[in-house]
N, C-alpha and C positions, 0 to 999 in steps of 0.2 A: 502495498500499499504507501502511496505518497506519504511522504514523511509529513510535507505540511498539512497533506488531508487529516491524517490522522491525528494532529496535534491539534487542529480545529476539532476535531469529533471528540478529541478526549476533554479538552477547556470548554464546548458548549452543547453539547448533547448530553441529557439524561438518559439512564438505562430506556429502553422500551421491550423488557421482556412483558413476554404474557400477550402481547398487542398484536394482531393483523393488519397487514398493510397491501393496499393493490395499488400498484405504480404499473401506468397506461407506457408503454414506450422506454419499460427499463431494461433493459437488453444492448443502448446506445447512449451515448451522448450524457448529457446531465441525469438523464434519469438512470442510466446505470451507475451512474457516483451515487446519487440519493438513493439507490436500494443494496450500494452496498455500503452507504455509513448506516442506513436503519439497521439492515443485520448484522454490522459490527455493534450496535449498541442492543442487540440482544432479539429484535422485531421477525416475526414471520413474514417473511415478504413474496410475494405473489408479483410476479414478472408477466404482464399482460400482452400478448403483440401477436403482431400475425404472422411472423416467421420463425417456423420451428427451430430451425438452424441456429439461428441469432439467437436465439434464447438458449438453447442449450450451453451455447458459448458463454456465453454472460451469466448464466448460472455456474459455469464449472469455474469461471475466474474469481467469480465472487465467494465460492467455499473454498478455492485455495487459502483465502485470506483469512486472518485472524478471528472470526466472526464467532460470537455469542448466540446469534440468531440463526434460523434459517433463510434458504432463500428454495423456491419453486418457479415454472413458469404457468400460463395458460393461455388458449388460444383465443383471441379477439381480434375480428377485423373492424376497426373505427369506420369502416368505410361501407361497412354492411351493418344495417339496422338488425336483421336477421341476425349476423353473428351476433351482435351484442345481447341481444336475448337471450340466445344459445347459451355464452359464457353466463350471464344472471341465473339462468335456471340452475347452472352446473355449481357453478357458488354457492349457491344456496343452499343446496344440496349437501356439498360439502364440507361448510363451513358453519359454524356458531354465531360466528362476530364477523363484525369490519371497524377496525378502529380508526383507521386512517386510508382514503380513497385520493389517490394523487392522480389528475387527471392532467398529464404530464405529455403524453406522444403527439404529435405532427410533423404537418409539412409546410414549406415554405417555399414558396414561390416558382411551383413545379411548370412546365407546359399545360396547357389548358388540358382538361380533364373533372369527368365527374363520378362522384360515388356511386357503388352500386343501384343506388337509390331514385340519381338522376342530379344530386345539388352536385354544386361547384365544389371540387377535393377539398380545399382550404375549408370553409364554411362548413362543412360535412364532417370533415375527421376534426378540425382544432374544437370547433363547437358543439354543431349539433348531436357528435356521434356521443363527447361528452354528457352533454345534455342527457338524453338517453339512460346513457349506464348510469348514474347519477339518481335518477329520479327512478330506475328499477331496484337500484340498490339502498334507496331512501329506506326502507322498512328497517333492514339490518342496519343500517348505522343510526339510528332511531332507538334499536333493541341492545344497540353496544354504550356503555357510557361514557360522557365525555368523546364522543366520534369526530374525527374532521374530515372537509374536504378543500384540498388544496388544486387550486385550477392553475395552471399557467397562462397570463397572458405574455405581452410584450411592450414595452417603449413604444412600438409600433402602434399601439392604441390610440397616440395623442395626436385628435386631430383626424381621426378617422372616424366613419359615420356608417350606419345602418342602413343600405340600399334594398327594402323589402320586395322591389322588383327586380332584382337581379340576384338571387341565390341560386337560380339553376344554369347561370352564364347566358340570362336572356338579353346581356349587352355583349359588346365587343368587349373580348378578354384581354382585363390587367391584371399582371399576378400582384403586383405591387397593392394595387387598389384593395385587391380580394385577398391578399395577407392580414393587410391592417386592418378590414373590417372582421375577418374570423377573430381578431386578438382582440379587438373593441368587443364583442361579442363573447368571449370568454371572459372578459370582465365583467360586463352588462349580468352576466349567470352569475360568476360568482356573488356579486352584491345584491342580486336580486333571491337568490337562493339564500342567504342570510336574511332577508330582511320576512321570508314566506316560514323558516325554522321559526324565529323569532312570533311572528303571529300565530305559531301552532304551540309555540312554547315546548320546543324540542331541544336536544342538550344539546345536539350539531353543531358546531365552527364552523362557519363556509367563510375559509380567505384565498388569498391570490397570491402570486407573487408573479416575478420574473426572472430574466438571468443577466439581462445588462446585454455587453457585446462576449460572448462566450464562441470558442471554437468548438462546432461540431460539425457532424455531416448533414444539422441541416441548411448550411446555405451551399449543397454542393449544387445548386442550379443557379448560382448569384453569379455574376459576371466575375471571372477571376481577377481580372485587370481592378476593378472597385476595391476587391477583398484587401490586395495590397496595401491599398491606401487607410486601412481600418487597423485597431489598435484591438486584439481580442487577447480574455481572460484564458487562463488555463479551464481546460471543461471541469476539473472537478471544483475550482473555486464557482464556476458559474451556477454549480448546485446546490452552493449553502442554502441561496434564499429559500430552497422548497423543502431544505433542511429543518430552518429555522420556523419554515412557518409549519410545519407538518409536525414539529415537537416543541416547540418554546413555551415556556411555561408562561408567560406575558404575553402572549397571541391574544388579540380580544375580535371577535366576530366585524367582518369586513375589513381587516388589514389587508396590507397590499404591501409586501417586502422586495425590495429591489438591493441592489449595490449601492453601496454608500457615498459613490466619486461622483465625480463633477457631470452632470446628465444621467446619473443613474448608469453611466456605462460599464464602468468595474469598480473592483471595489470589493467590499465584506457587507452583510447583508443587513438591513436595515428598515426603516419605513420610509416607503418610498411615495411618491407623486400621483396621483390619479388625477386623471385629465377632467375635463368637465364632461366630456363625451358622453363617462362610464358613470354621468352620476346623472343622469336624466332618466328618472323612475317612469315616465313616461314610454319612452324607448324600450326601457327594459321590461316592466310590463306585454308592452303590445310584441317583442320579441319573445317571451315566456309562452305566451299566449300562441304565435306561430309556430313556435317549437313542439308545442304539445302536438298541434295539429299535423305538423311534419312527420315526427314518429309516431302518431295515430296513439298515444296514450290517453 
């Protein structure tokens, strides 16, 4: 294990022994390090993803480390509403609790494509798939004392907007615009979920975070020339906001964590700034209602 990462875990993470964690996309990038960190401090970590080989390699890598918990994998394709439902049925049959759900998986500015259900891929995977997953797991979260949902957003949510007339690529495809929209949707979802939890008087904590500028495979579709002009954190450091949001004792409902450096591009986890676009309650409610219809909940 990277010594700096190990040191941060030792100094900042409390024991998670006895807790069950689901993290989507935990086989690579910041998701991998978040899974490793949680397994290190005793959690039972379930990496949920769509590629069995990559998940198996990730599980093997984590098991090689000095972990106090366990790690396993489970199949889910966030681009398929049917696959998400099948995952939840199996999870509910096999698991008695869910302490932490980390909505981590995502795609960034790929060529134009759609999910199996016809939604623009970034909106469908980054937001809609996690919306359905969280709602279907809500009862399990509610039954588990002091559970949490951590949803990954991005500084790309700043200044974005939700175009309700362009969720199935009805307009000319703009990969950047669609990515920004999906990350705004994630943050709107996390905050609206927090409001609904409060209305229901449940004990679930809904929070959000972002990794700043972190080097991962997520940027594989970006222009290499542009990437050379940017400064990225190491992948392990980008996972720290997720780990703090998932485990920190001082975390409160609707908190949003990111790196503490200039522009929240890099640094170590601290409370971040939420753009006004994500604080629009009317848009959040409409997005929630539309997502209910889209996912047939």
